[in-house]
TORLOZA-326604 format. One line per field, with one value per residue (C-alpha): residue in three letters; x negated, y, z negated; residue number from 1. Coordinates in nm, 4 decimals. Each point is the difference from the previous one (the first is absolute). Layout:
BEGIN
residuo <- c(ALA,...)
x <- c(X,...)
y <- c(Y,...)
z <- c(Z,...)
num <- c(NUM,...)
This chain:
BEGIN
residuo <- c(MET,PHE,GLY,ILE,LYS,GLU,LEU,LYS,ALA,ASN,ILE,GLU,VAL,THR,GLU,THR,THR,VAL,GLU,CYS,PRO,VAL,LYS,GLY,CYS,SER,GLU,LYS,VAL,GLU,ARG,GLN,GLU,LYS,PHE,PHE,LYS,ARG,GLU,GLU,ARG,PHE,LYS,CYS,PRO,LYS,HIS,ASN,ILE,TYR,ILE,SER,PRO,SER,THR,PHE,GLU,TYR,GLN,SER,GLU,LEU,ASP,ASN,LEU,LEU,TRP,LYS,ASP,GLU,ALA,ASP,LEU,ASP,LEU,PHE,GLU,ARG,ILE,LYS,LYS,VAL,LYS,ARG,GLU,SER,ARG,ILE,ALA,ARG,ASP,ASN,SER,GLU,ASP,ALA,VAL,THR,TRP,ASN,VAL,PHE,ARG,PHE,LEU,GLU,ARG,ASN,ASN,LEU,VAL,GLU,SER,THR,LEU,SER,SER,ILE,ILE,GLY,THR,THR,LEU,ARG,SER,SER,GLU,VAL,ILE,TYR,TRP,SER,TYR,SER,GLN,GLN,GLU,ASP,SER,SER,TRP,SER,GLU,LEU,ASN,LYS,ALA,ARG,GLU,GLU,PHE,GLY,GLU,GLU,ILE,LYS,ARG,SER,SER,GLU,PRO,ASP,VAL,ILE,ILE,LYS,THR,ASP,SER,THR,LEU,PHE,PHE,ILE,GLU,ALA,LYS,LEU,THR,ALA,GLY,ASN,GLU,LYS,THR,PRO,GLY,ASN,ILE,ASN,ASP,SER,LYS,LYS,TYR,LYS,THR,GLY,GLY,ASN,ASP,TRP,PHE,SER,LYS,VAL,PHE,LYS,SER,ASP,PHE,GLU,LYS,VAL,ALA,ILE,VAL,GLN,LYS,LYS,TYR,GLU,LEU,LEU,ARG,PHE,TRP,LEU,LEU,GLY,THR,TRP,ILE,ALA,LYS,GLN,GLU,GLY,LEU,ASN,PHE,TYR,LEU,VAL,ASN,LEU,VAL,LEU,PHE,GLU,ARG,GLU,LYS,ASP,ILE,GLU,GLU,ILE,PHE,LYS,ARG,HIS,LEU,TYR,GLU,THR,PRO,SER,SER,LYS,PHE,ILE,ARG,ILE,THR,TRP,GLU,ASP,ILE,CYS,GLN,GLN,ILE,LEU,ASN,SER,GLY,PHE,THR,GLY,THR,ASP,LYS,ASP,THR,MET,ILE,LYS,TYR,PHE,GLU,ASN,LYS,THR,ILE,GLY,TYR,ASP,TRP,ASN,ARG,LYS,LEU,GLN,ARG,ALA,PHE,SER,ILE,PRO)
x <- c(0.4903,0.0550,-0.1910,-0.1305,-0.1686,0.4035,0.2103,0.1360,-0.1181,0.3236,0.3178,0.3267,0.3173,0.3528,0.3002,0.0903,-0.3254,-0.3865,-0.1947,-0.2491,-0.3110,-0.2486,-0.1888,0.1763,0.3328,0.3176,0.2284,0.1939,0.2169,0.2521,-0.0874,-0.0125,0.1456,-0.1073,-0.0845,-0.2338,0.1938,-0.1179,0.2719,-0.0129,0.1394,-0.3181,-0.2006,-0.2523,0.0989,-0.3483,-0.2507,0.2112,-0.0133,0.2557,0.0112,0.0536,-0.0522,-0.3167,-0.1580,0.0841,0.0268,-0.1502,0.2306,-0.2079,-0.2343,-0.2882,-0.0073,-0.1445,-0.2664,-0.3542,-0.1116,0.2524,-0.2125,0.1806,-0.1859,0.1317,0.3350,0.0230,-0.0870,0.1909,0.3228,-0.1102,0.0042,0.3264,0.1455,-0.0991,-0.0113,0.3331,0.0208,-0.1598,0.0496,-0.3490,0.1473,0.0500,-0.2217,-0.0860,-0.0170,-0.2795,0.0618,-0.0956,-0.2830,-0.0539,-0.0738,-0.1594,-0.2971,-0.0269,0.0339,-0.2780,-0.2090,0.0490,-0.0139,-0.3564,-0.0851,-0.0186,0.1805,-0.2484,-0.2352,0.2340,0.1553,-0.4143,-0.0566,0.3389,-0.1175,-0.3419,0.0111,-0.1119,0.3231,0.0134,0.2402,0.3271,0.3356,0.2558,0.3559,0.2822,0.2851,-0.0374,-0.0583,-0.2827,-0.1597,-0.1794,0.3296,0.1987,0.2633,0.0785,-0.2925,0.0010,-0.1583,0.1684,0.3651,-0.1248,-0.0322,0.3248,0.1906,-0.2555,0.1441,0.3881,-0.0141,0.2173,-0.2330,0.2431,-0.0275,-0.3260,-0.2969,-0.1720,-0.3477,-0.0659,-0.3380,-0.1336,-0.3947,-0.1459,-0.3874,-0.2627,-0.0124,0.2957,0.3996,0.0735,0.4333,-0.0322,0.3193,-0.0170,0.1621,0.0940,0.2417,0.1586,-0.0760,-0.0532,0.2627,0.2629,0.2271,0.2273,0.2946,0.1448,-0.1720,0.1623,-0.1538,-0.3596,-0.0224,-0.2497,-0.2815,-0.0234,-0.0294,-0.1328,-0.3467,-0.0202,0.0873,-0.2794,0.1676,-0.1158,-0.3634,-0.0149,0.2132,-0.0427,0.3224,0.3440,0.1952,0.2529,-0.2406,-0.1695,0.2406,0.2811,-0.1269,-0.3181,0.1651,-0.2724,0.1777,-0.1403,-0.3668,0.1200,0.1090,-0.3613,-0.1940,0.1972,-0.0004,-0.3450,-0.1520,0.1416,-0.0130,-0.4071,-0.0422,0.1289,-0.2653,-0.2420,-0.0742,-0.0718,0.3344,0.0071,0.3699,-0.0831,0.2203,-0.0502,0.1193,-0.0406,-0.3037,0.2398,0.2621,-0.0154,-0.3216,0.0645,0.1750,-0.3286,0.0365,0.3413,-0.0078,-0.3105,0.1311,0.2960,-0.2725,-0.2292,-0.2457,-0.3232,-0.3459,0.1709,0.3804,-0.0136,0.2715,-0.1832,0.1310,-0.1573,0.1075,0.0798,-0.2852,-0.2198,0.0568,-0.0393,-0.3290,-0.1461,0.1069,-0.1845,-0.3107,0.0072,-0.2505,0.2885,0.0279,0.2582,0.3261,0.1878,-0.1762,0.0653,0.3807,-0.0200,-0.1665,0.2190,0.3172,-0.1336,-0.0537,0.3499,0.2511,0.2820,0.2474,0.2703,0.1605,0.0054,0.3136,-0.1381,0.0156,-0.3554,-0.1945,-0.2227,-0.3612,-0.0250,-0.3482,-0.2200,-0.2691,-0.2190)
y <- c(-0.8853,-0.3726,-0.1868,-0.3555,-0.0467,0.0995,-0.1304,-0.3573,-0.1659,-0.1085,0.0648,-0.1345,0.1441,-0.1232,0.0576,0.2504,0.0495,0.0998,-0.0644,0.2568,0.0031,0.0823,-0.2939,-0.1860,0.2141,-0.2318,0.2835,-0.0529,0.2802,0.0251,-0.0555,0.3462,0.0027,0.1902,0.3479,0.0866,0.1123,0.1288,-0.1295,-0.1763,-0.3218,-0.0440,0.1093,-0.2333,0.1445,-0.0884,0.1262,0.2670,-0.0417,-0.0175,-0.3608,-0.1392,-0.3425,0.1534,0.3065,0.1882,0.3841,0.1720,0.1965,0.2995,0.1209,0.0330,-0.3368,-0.0698,0.2876,0.0143,0.3023,0.1760,0.2367,0.3780,0.1167,-0.2821,0.0000,0.3367,0.0013,-0.3264,0.1895,0.3328,-0.2857,-0.1072,0.3273,-0.0308,-0.3840,-0.1082,-0.3677,-0.1950,-0.3628,0.0327,-0.2006,-0.2741,-0.3265,-0.0130,0.4073,0.1165,0.3381,-0.1332,-0.2023,0.3065,0.2458,-0.2337,-0.0440,0.3745,0.1813,-0.2437,0.1680,0.3511,-0.0244,-0.1664,0.2429,-0.3087,0.0894,0.1171,-0.2316,-0.2874,0.1577,0.0741,-0.3435,-0.1399,0.2312,0.0383,0.4098,0.1964,0.2146,0.2215,0.2302,-0.1982,0.1173,-0.3076,0.0079,-0.2423,-0.0297,0.3583,0.1805,0.2052,0.0685,0.3433,0.1126,-0.1475,-0.0699,-0.2076,0.0293,0.3395,-0.1404,-0.3091,0.2103,0.2009,-0.3345,-0.1212,0.2966,0.0186,-0.3624,0.0552,-0.1322,0.0958,0.0469,-0.1871,-0.3010,-0.0060,-0.2014,-0.0346,-0.1873,-0.2460,0.2351,0.2635,0.0523,0.3133,0.0956,0.2592,-0.1941,-0.2347,-0.0820,-0.3116,-0.1344,-0.3336,-0.2482,-0.2237,-0.3337,-0.3105,-0.1900,0.1906,0.0046,0.2730,-0.0588,0.2906,0.1178,0.3342,0.0183,0.1803,-0.1256,0.2712,0.2448,0.0681,0.3170,0.2123,-0.2402,-0.0041,0.3791,0.1245,0.1473,0.1453,-0.3923,-0.1381,-0.3717,-0.0080,0.0851,-0.2748,-0.2737,-0.2083,-0.1698,0.1937,0.0371,-0.2428,-0.2794,0.0513,0.1216,-0.2237,-0.2724,-0.0740,0.1070,0.2099,0.3417,0.0788,-0.0474,0.2336,0.2389,0.0005,0.0257,0.2696,0.2217,-0.0779,0.0503,0.3380,0.1220,-0.1369,0.2590,0.2717,-0.0812,-0.0594,-0.3236,-0.3426,-0.2538,-0.3587,-0.1750,-0.2671,-0.2791,-0.1362,-0.3618,-0.3255,-0.2381,-0.2557,0.2033,0.2699,-0.2070,0.1262,0.3258,0.1773,-0.1699,0.0697,0.3664,0.0749,-0.0480,0.2329,0.2877,0.2409,-0.0099,0.2279,-0.0235,0.2598,-0.1681,-0.3716,-0.2476,-0.2893,-0.2593,-0.0223,-0.2308,0.0037,-0.2387,0.2313,0.2536,-0.2690,-0.0988,0.3127,0.1394,-0.3341,0.1222,0.3758,-0.0128,0.1650,-0.1372,0.0129,-0.0722,0.1046,-0.2213,-0.2668,0.0820,0.0388,-0.2947,-0.2547,0.1791,-0.1458,-0.3481,-0.0074,0.2091,-0.2115,0.0744,-0.1948,-0.4023,-0.1436,-0.2020,-0.3085,0.2194,-0.0225,0.3298,0.2057,0.1415,0.3287,0.0492,-0.2673,0.0196,-0.2813)
z <- c(-0.2594,0.1317,0.2359,0.0929,-0.3893,-0.1303,0.2415,0.0861,0.3567,-0.0015,-0.0431,-0.0809,0.2350,-0.0083,0.1911,-0.2478,-0.2184,0.0148,-0.3188,-0.0998,0.1800,-0.3076,-0.1876,-0.2928,0.0502,0.0420,0.0783,0.2979,0.1722,0.2668,0.3579,0.2103,0.3197,0.3319,-0.1576,-0.3007,-0.3129,-0.3154,-0.2256,-0.3566,0.1528,0.1568,-0.2629,-0.2465,-0.3388,-0.0601,0.2134,0.1218,0.3805,0.2594,0.2001,0.3323,0.1627,0.1687,-0.1995,-0.3124,-0.1114,-0.3529,-0.1909,0.0538,0.3140,-0.2512,-0.0831,0.3377,-0.0320,-0.0695,-0.0304,-0.2872,-0.1486,-0.0650,0.3261,0.2252,-0.1339,0.0972,0.3258,0.0343,-0.0976,0.2155,0.2888,-0.0669,0.0485,0.4199,0.0353,0.1858,-0.1407,-0.2786,-0.1267,-0.1795,-0.2878,0.2362,-0.0520,0.4118,-0.0132,0.2736,-0.1401,-0.3292,0.1336,0.2169,-0.3241,-0.1657,0.2358,0.1399,-0.3499,-0.1251,0.2507,-0.0111,-0.3611,0.0117,0.2810,0.2190,0.3003,0.2311,-0.0580,0.0632,0.3412,0.1191,-0.0612,0.2141,0.2725,-0.0120,-0.0004,-0.3199,-0.1369,-0.2530,-0.1399,-0.0151,-0.0899,-0.0791,0.1243,-0.1435,0.1860,0.1067,-0.3060,0.0219,-0.3351,0.1142,0.1169,-0.2732,0.3023,0.3044,0.2143,0.1687,0.3478,-0.0188,-0.0476,0.3527,0.1793,-0.1379,0.1660,0.2827,0.1059,-0.0944,-0.3552,-0.2491,-0.3050,-0.2259,0.2173,0.1948,0.0121,-0.3258,-0.0282,-0.3253,0.0055,0.1459,-0.0346,0.0853,0.0343,0.1168,0.3777,0.0035,-0.0834,-0.0737,-0.0096,-0.1924,0.0380,-0.2823,0.0604,-0.2607,0.0524,0.2736,0.3814,0.2970,0.1625,0.0273,0.2164,0.0383,-0.2292,0.3343,0.3095,0.2068,-0.2524,0.0868,-0.1705,0.1850,-0.0670,0.3990,0.0799,-0.3569,-0.0313,0.4206,0.1030,-0.3066,0.0800,0.3164,-0.0852,-0.2710,0.0893,0.3231,-0.0220,0.0217,-0.3188,0.0790,0.0305,-0.3171,-0.2457,0.1108,0.1894,-0.1818,-0.3079,-0.1532,-0.0286,-0.3217,0.1332,0.2695,-0.2056,-0.2044,0.2940,0.1698,-0.3187,-0.1115,0.3056,0.0424,-0.3360,0.0357,0.3550,-0.1837,-0.2859,0.1891,-0.1598,0.1351,-0.0511,-0.1887,-0.0091,-0.2437,0.0260,-0.3789,-0.0671,-0.1383,0.1103,0.1377,0.1651,0.3399,0.0800,0.3865,-0.0364,0.1007,0.3729,0.0019,-0.1242,0.1827,0.3485,-0.0050,-0.1214,0.1485,-0.2706,0.0033,-0.2014,-0.2203,-0.0080,-0.1144,-0.1129,-0.2814,-0.1450,-0.4015,-0.2552,-0.3630,-0.0215,0.1896,-0.2831,-0.2851,0.1617,0.0436,-0.4170,-0.0703,0.2061,-0.0806,-0.3212,-0.2075,-0.3651,-0.2544,-0.1401,0.2413,0.2860,-0.2467,0.0036,0.3968,0.0978,-0.2887,0.1622,0.3609,-0.1148,-0.2030,0.2065,0.1489,0.2757,-0.1540,0.0862,0.3177,0.1570,-0.1760,-0.3359,-0.0066,-0.1165,0.2341,-0.0554,0.1217,0.1454,0.1228,-0.2538,-0.0635)
num <- c(1,2,3,4,5,6,7,8,9,10,11,12,13,14,15,16,17,18,19,20,21,22,23,24,25,26,27,28,29,30,31,32,33,34,35,36,37,38,39,40,41,42,43,44,45,46,47,48,49,50,51,52,53,54,55,56,57,58,59,60,61,62,63,64,65,66,67,68,69,70,71,72,73,74,75,76,77,78,79,80,81,82,83,84,85,86,87,88,89,90,91,92,93,94,95,96,97,98,99,100,101,102,103,104,105,106,107,108,109,110,111,112,113,114,115,116,117,118,119,120,121,122,123,124,125,126,127,128,129,130,131,132,133,134,135,136,137,138,139,140,141,142,143,144,145,146,147,148,149,150,151,152,153,154,155,156,157,158,159,160,161,162,163,164,165,166,167,168,169,170,171,172,173,174,175,176,177,178,179,180,181,182,183,184,185,186,187,188,189,190,191,192,193,194,195,196,197,198,199,200,201,202,203,204,205,206,207,208,209,210,211,212,213,214,215,216,217,218,219,220,221,222,223,224,225,226,227,228,229,230,231,232,233,234,235,236,237,238,239,240,241,242,243,244,245,246,247,248,249,250,251,252,253,254,255,256,257,258,259,260,261,262,263,264,265,266,267,268,269,270,271,272,273,274,275,276,277,278,279,280,281,282,283,284,285,286,287,288,289,290,291,292,293,294,295,296,297,298,299,300,301,302,303,304,305,306,307,308,309,310,311,312,313,314,315,316,317,318,319,320)
């Protein structure tokens, strides 16, 4: 896996070529335009990465994953049966970061303590559901599917939180962001499915603003769906609910102020912004020791998210 220590601080990009970003490599490939393509003409023959002016992609998804024990890979393959889209091989993939961080927490029994520290409440007995895949059910989580149907979604084209964590008392929907932002609008602005009417008019119970204002004017369609479905599931299950927007420290700093003004929050249903750096700090403070922790902290320190318009390498996390 390549990061700050292995990659050039700047790369040369011409109208027709891009140089390999790995330090010490003099290879140049044809410049990609518009959409990223995995083609031989864009691949460095020495390092087996597909290159564009802004990022690169590994030959294999596994090259971008930290945890590759038999149990990890078995779970990863089962997740892929329900996960709709995957760019995990891409250097700036938020899915890869999500897997690397949350799988670390899960395999080292740090999920409950990490979330407990963040929200200030003791949590127990967590199940981690990656991209709607329930490990207990070995399929797409049934409670999420019920909510999808209740609000008029097709299962194959439906809301898919990056991570769902269900504990003894609280349900978390975690929407993870890396380079992308929270702005999103419906593909068809005239199709609100059953978001406004499903669940016995559940929308009016959890939103102050109307659907059009939140989803179209404010462009918070994705967060809207997660808040709507998540609060409804939590109500059915008798659980507290947190919608967590997990972002980089330097990004989306006003998202709580922007989104909360449209919500009916209660002591049992809340929207919060936390950062990847917050989680890193929780890991550092956990008292947990071992090679997994060392690997995880080095990942946070070394992770990159591609090259900017000035062809300068961007560090992913604001880690001292």
